[in-house]
C-alpha positions as CSV (number, residue, x, y, z in Angstrom):
1,D,-13.9,77.6,15.9
2,N,-10.5,79.6,17.7
3,T,-12.8,80.4,21.5
4,I,-12.4,83.0,24.0
5,I,-15.0,82.6,26.6
6,Y,-15.0,86.3,29.3
7,F,-17.3,85.4,32.9
8,A,-19.7,88.6,33.4
9,N,-19.8,88.2,37.2
10,D,-18.3,85.5,39.7
11,I,-19.4,82.0,39.4
12,T,-19.7,78.8,41.9
13,G,-19.0,75.5,40.5
14,N,-17.3,73.4,38.7
15,V,-16.9,72.9,34.7
16,T,-15.4,70.4,32.5
17,A,-13.0,72.0,29.9
18,V,-12.5,70.1,27.1
19,Q,-9.3,69.7,24.3
20,R,-10.9,69.6,21.3
21,D,-7.8,68.9,17.6
22,G,-7.1,71.7,15.9
23,I,-8.7,74.7,18.8
24,D,-7.7,77.3,20.8
25,V,-9.7,78.4,24.1
26,T,-9.6,81.5,26.2
27,I,-11.0,81.9,29.2
28,D,-10.5,84.6,31.1
29,G,-11.7,86.0,33.6
30,K,-11.7,89.3,34.1
31,G,-11.1,89.7,38.1
32,F,-13.8,87.9,38.9
33,K,-13.9,85.4,41.9
34,Y,-14.3,82.0,40.2
35,D,-14.9,78.8,43.5
36,G,-15.1,75.5,41.5
37,T,-13.1,72.9,40.1
38,I,-11.8,73.2,35.9
39,Y,-11.8,70.1,35.5
40,L,-8.9,69.9,32.0
41,N,-9.7,66.7,29.8
42,G,-7.0,66.4,26.9
43,Q,-9.2,63.8,24.8
44,S,-6.5,61.1,25.4
45,R,-3.7,62.8,22.6
46,N,-0.7,64.1,24.2
47,N,0.2,65.7,21.0
48,G,-2.0,68.0,20.3
49,L,-1.2,71.7,19.2
50,E,-4.1,73.4,20.6
51,T,-3.7,75.8,23.7
52,L,-6.0,76.5,26.6
53,T,-4.8,80.1,28.1
54,I,-6.8,80.3,32.1
55,Q,-6.3,83.7,32.9
56,N,-7.1,86.5,34.8
57,V,-9.8,84.3,37.3
58,K,-9.5,85.0,41.5
59,F,-9.5,81.4,42.0
60,E,-10.5,81.6,45.7
61,T,-13.1,78.6,47.7
62,S,-13.4,78.1,50.8
63,T,-14.1,73.9,50.7
64,N,-11.3,71.5,50.1
65,R,-10.4,71.0,46.0
66,D,-8.3,71.9,43.2
67,F,-9.4,74.2,41.2
68,I,-7.7,73.3,38.0
69,S,-7.5,69.3,37.6
70,G,-5.9,67.3,35.1
71,D,-5.5,64.1,37.1
72,T,-5.8,61.1,34.9
73,T,-8.8,59.4,34.8
74,D,-10.8,58.0,31.7
75,N,-12.1,61.1,30.7
76,T,-8.9,63.2,31.9
77,R,-6.0,62.0,30.0
78,Y,-3.4,64.3,28.7
79,A,-4.4,67.5,29.2
80,H,-1.8,69.9,27.0
81,N,-0.5,73.6,26.2
82,V,-2.6,74.7,29.2
83,I,-1.2,78.4,30.5
84,V,-2.4,79.4,33.6
85,R,-1.7,83.2,33.1
86,N,-2.4,85.9,35.9
87,C,-4.4,84.3,38.6
88,S,-4.9,84.4,42.1
89,F,-5.1,81.0,44.5
90,V,-6.7,81.9,47.8
91,S,-7.3,79.0,50.4
92,N,-9.4,80.9,53.6
93,I,-9.3,77.7,55.2
94,T,-8.5,78.6,59.1
95,T,-9.3,75.5,60.5
96,G,-8.6,72.1,60.4
97,T,-7.2,70.2,57.1
98,N,-6.8,72.4,54.1
99,N,-5.7,70.2,51.1
100,V,-6.8,73.4,48.8
101,V,-4.1,72.7,45.6
102,A,-4.2,75.3,42.8
103,M,-2.8,73.2,40.0
104,R,-3.1,69.2,39.5
105,Y,-1.7,67.3,36.8
106,R,-1.1,63.8,36.0
107,Q,0.7,62.7,32.6
108,T,0.3,66.2,31.2
109,Y,2.6,68.1,28.5
110,K,3.9,71.1,28.1
111,M,1.9,73.1,31.2
112,K,3.5,76.9,31.7
113,V,2.2,78.9,34.9
114,E,2.6,82.3,34.3
115,D,2.5,85.3,36.9
116,C,0.2,83.7,39.5
117,V,-0.4,84.9,43.0
118,A,-1.1,82.0,45.1
119,N,-1.9,81.9,49.3
120,N,-2.5,79.5,52.1
121,L,-2.1,76.7,49.7
122,F,-1.4,73.5,49.9
123,L,0.4,73.3,46.6
124,L,0.6,75.8,43.9
125,V,1.0,72.9,41.5
126,W,1.4,68.7,42.1
127,A,2.2,67.0,38.6
128,T,3.1,63.6,37.8
129,G,4.1,61.6,35.7
130,G,4.7,64.3,33.1
131,N,6.4,66.1,30.2
132,G,7.0,69.6,29.8
133,I,6.2,72.1,33.0
134,T,7.4,75.8,33.1
135,I,6.6,77.8,36.3
136,D,7.4,81.8,36.0
137,G,6.6,84.5,37.6
138,V,4.8,83.6,40.4
139,T,4.9,84.0,44.2
140,V,3.8,81.4,46.8
141,N,2.8,82.5,50.0
142,N,1.9,79.0,51.8
143,P,3.8,78.8,55.5
144,T,1.4,76.4,56.7
145,G,0.6,74.4,53.7
146,E,2.5,71.2,52.1
147,G,4.7,73.6,50.3
148,G,5.2,75.4,47.6
149,V,5.5,72.7,44.1
150,S,5.6,69.2,43.3
151,I,7.2,66.7,41.0
152,A,7.0,63.2,41.1
153,K,8.8,61.7,37.6
154,D,8.0,64.5,35.0
155,K,10.6,65.1,32.6
156,N,11.4,68.3,31.8
157,V,10.6,70.8,34.9
158,V,11.8,74.9,34.5
159,I,11.0,77.5,37.3
160,K,12.5,80.5,37.3
161,N,11.9,84.5,38.2
162,S,9.7,83.8,41.4
163,T,9.6,83.7,44.7
164,I,7.7,80.5,47.8
165,N,7.7,81.0,50.8
166,A,6.6,77.7,53.0
167,A,8.1,78.3,56.0
168,G,6.5,74.9,57.4
169,G,7.9,72.5,53.9
170,Y,9.3,72.6,51.3
171,G,9.8,74.9,48.1
172,I,9.7,72.5,46.3
173,R,10.0,67.8,45.8
174,A,10.5,66.4,42.8
175,G,11.8,63.3,42.4
176,G,8.8,60.1,42.5
177,E,7.9,56.7,44.7
178,N,8.2,54.0,42.2
179,A,10.8,55.3,40.0
180,T,13.3,53.5,38.2
181,S,16.7,52.6,37.0
182,D,14.9,54.6,33.3
183,T,13.4,57.5,35.3
184,E,14.6,61.0,33.9
185,S,13.9,64.1,35.8
186,N,15.8,67.3,34.9
187,L,14.5,71.3,37.3
188,S,15.9,73.8,36.5
189,V,15.3,77.2,39.2
190,E,16.8,80.2,38.2
191,N,16.6,83.5,39.6
192,T,14.2,82.4,42.5
193,T,14.1,83.0,46.2
194,I,12.7,80.4,47.9
195,N,12.7,80.5,51.7
196,A,11.4,76.8,53.4
197,K,12.7,74.0,56.1
198,Q,13.1,71.8,52.9
199,P,13.9,74.3,50.1
200,I,14.9,71.6,47.7
201,V,14.3,67.7,47.6
202,V,14.7,65.1,45.7
203,R,13.1,62.0,47.0
204,Y,12.8,58.0,45.4
205,A,15.6,58.8,43.5
206,V,16.3,56.0,41.9
207,G,16.8,57.2,38.1
208,N,18.8,60.0,36.7
209,H,17.7,63.4,38.9
210,N,19.6,66.2,37.6
211,V,19.1,69.2,39.2
212,A,20.1,72.9,38.5
213,L,20.5,75.7,39.9
214,S,21.1,79.6,38.5
215,E,20.9,82.6,40.5
216,A,18.6,80.4,43.6
217,N,18.6,82.5,46.3
218,L,18.1,79.6,49.3
219,Q,17.2,80.0,52.3
220,T,16.3,77.6,55.9
221,A,17.0,77.5,58.9
222,E,17.8,74.1,58.6
223,L,21.5,72.9,58.2
224,Y,21.1,71.4,54.1
225,H,19.7,74.0,51.1
226,V,19.2,70.8,48.6
227,I,18.1,67.3,49.6
228,F,18.6,64.0,48.4
C-alpha cells in the first residue's frame, strides 16, 4: 500500500528503491544523515503515475559516490515522478578528486528537486536523455566542482527560484554529445542567480536547443554569459 518510511537514526549503506505500479512511497529522513546511494528502479515503466518522494535527508559523505542514482542499467530503468525535497547534500572530500553527485539520472521522467542545498559537490544534477526535470528553490555552492546542473538530451528542463555558485565551472550545461538533427531540448531559467565562469553552456548544439531566460541574473568575470 502507499507507504511512508521514516529514518530513526543516521544510516550508512546502499539501498534500492523499487517503484511499484500505483503505489506512492515517501522516504522521510527526519533530519538524520545518510551516507550511501539510493538506487532508483523504475521497472522499465516510463509512464507510471506513482510517486517516490525523498525528503528531509542530510546526505553527507567522504567517499566519491552518487547520492541518488537513476542511471540506466538492467535493473534501474526509467525512474519516474521522483521528488527530492528539503534535502542537503554535502561532500567532505577536501583532497584529491571530488566526484560526488547529488542526483544522477538517465532516461528518467518527470523528476523534481525542491528546496535543497548542495555544498562542495561535483554536480547537483547530472541528467541524460530524460523528459521533464524541474529544479525549484535550490542553493548550490560548488566553488571547485564541475558546476551546478548538467543536462544532456533532456527534453524539458525548468530551473527557477534558485542560486547556483560555481566559480570554477559552469552553472548550467545543456546539449549532448551524439545528439541528432531531431534532438529537442527546452531549457527555461526563471528568477535564478548564476555566478560561474560559464553561467550557461549549450554544447554539441545539434538539433533544436531552446533557452528561455526570465529574470535570470547571470554573473561572470568572463566575456560571455551564454555560450553555444
